[in-house]
Steps between C-alpha positions, in 0.01 A plus 500: 500500500551407863466759776874499576576551129262796497685660792833458323363645178380816679764576763421871527121476494457531875468819697721569798399502865727642771492366857644743755569337834715272707254220579668232290249233604216697336671584172509144355127460559426833331728407212331163455147645514544758224782346292264419215454872427793676671872467541551589866817666625588553866682798652539581868541871423332720241727529194553846346354377170235234455551212256349570160140389454430483878122473533459404867689586818458326836620641832485347848316639800548187707588433864412854610710678236214726387688827553781390271247392237313831524825691450593284200170535311551863380855421384377199306217697342745771394700265277243232419316667214183303433606194699244372750610506865385232744578470870540169684337513846462242776222682687251774427604824665229752394725804555779356286264375229336841464837677500650259246195531277528878501875484431432303183484128582279328243414199714583284800587132515433332832756231577441208474129499410518714184812343347312237295293783348795722412442498124131572554586801717740635238245444223226676700723803549574508128126511432465792742781689328329447164165621638355152461432450870182591680411671822431313820148423624422476871158392629379574851262219591301370795205264526366692799392862471576768753868412551639823348590366158401816310680718755822308445464483120453876465776598741749248361418632151610847610842375609537297180417812302783683675741210443420483128487872431123502444484180293244327724127450446236385749211293361181467706338162436328466836166448329232611515583798725870574530631772729831599340355829370384581854850447642653707220239772552429499126188547292371161387374659178841645415707311244436155358345220701602137453197464274602800285849356476366166376275658236784719366784248509546488120572873476714547811853625450739624766379861493132407518567258785677758714248771414200278575609377843433692818815629668528568871708791633753245630563380145296177506300425187172320565236310309170470686177309469202637303235679704213328316446143613385382158842586355662232715386235251783600265759417768578133439806288561596525133459877480692554824795301368504729197492808723785371716708408194459859373588657835806276533643652184478856628556478877777354713257408776131402474326467838159332521248521783318168450154404618458268799388210286628242255300614200640460148613865502689459829658177380607673177677766710675237711601304190666809350665617823871492570428555870194404703471683832268301727361731768361408843454653842570326836161337548398136482259552208747706296782253562276210400413680176870571444590136545237398243616771257863393541422133444277585205776700332738209540248252364448725198871480426612845614865491603563527874775754425239739359264483799539765770299482821424832671367519855319835519384683814753317712512594869751410768210389721419225253855372454453175691167410340624599155816293538293200601276542195795538263666192647179295491422596140864462389497832315832675417418868552692752291389836642305657784333842519411648836147589601506881471128553456498871582775591254328316214160646597623859522686464170181373333294784650749755369509338154866401537702182486688390810842608374369852438317517833749329734830453315747284684258348749548128566209393277631719216847347535353151501296574187811641333681175586227307317545726195878449517445124511281511188736736319806288579330175399491635144878536498552163669252301293649237273178420321227763460254277314142497634405220734405169345229275636629186671226279362321478169169601652563706817173686472300175527687408815448854632123488452475175695720631779308827529161333522623267772707723724392863474195571286437826686847646452510414130209735431640798686560814295536870568682444830516782749848637549 
């Protein structure tokens, strides 16, 4: 039977999709992209009753019409039943995206970049609705220690915990001596360590997982390193991937504080990450290390869209020098966090996180913006599969590159934050 014959034989087999909007030039492309699975209808105004079997609804938030879209979302949700609701956007307005997400939008389609992946976006949402999807993993990484990576990881984790209603977990893999417990003012012997988690993986269910993790007063769950050095031998790239796969199933956000190296464990974290936050400070050595880390991630096949470059401890006095470094290294920075040493120090001395010590200060707002970026990327992502290596043997290339360019940095662990 030919394909056209099959379509004639099953005329009512398709689900319905409803396009709400007046941008007639966009509708034909949407129709063409998903016509294999959906019959797409267009309406400029919301009808009082949706067509039977409507599974997907699209609305426009294009050309600055975000207020109209935000007002329409609750009305659509009221009559849509179980239909998925997607919003077409032509730029990323964080305020609108957060508001639309909270009003009930299931996803966002960026025009024109996401249009070819429209079916993939719809399918991914269906998996989420059926509890088949997994939480998002974000790794904070730097090849140079002392740039404030742990500080950022812990404080961003607090904001992500608030955004997800407590469904965020912080994993300390800054071996051999991570400092996350210090920043959280928690007892390192309380709850499971990463090693305990690995040894008990076969018996872990949801209740045991939540009971075994340490929980900070802010709501962050955490999984720390073992206090005995000999227990580190159980933490391998294979075991860490199993740990992360388990945490994905039970948490919306998994935040990792990686070591300042390219060991198998660190590479396993980066391989599994949906977002890689590359951290530097405005110094020549830190920027050089950032450039190498950025290029290494690209050579290993990690998508540029998943890399985020954070300039920490930024000062207005260093603007000119920093700009020259960024331009010379050709690095597209995503975020900056001001150098507020005293606020971070006093918060640490009082056993608090920055948001609890100095809520609303510029550094706290900047850290919240990073958390918002990570949180929104989950809603905007068209493909949440782990990164794939660009070559058949990236680790061989990596070993050669490390030995030639930065043998000292590749051995660094336990960085000071």
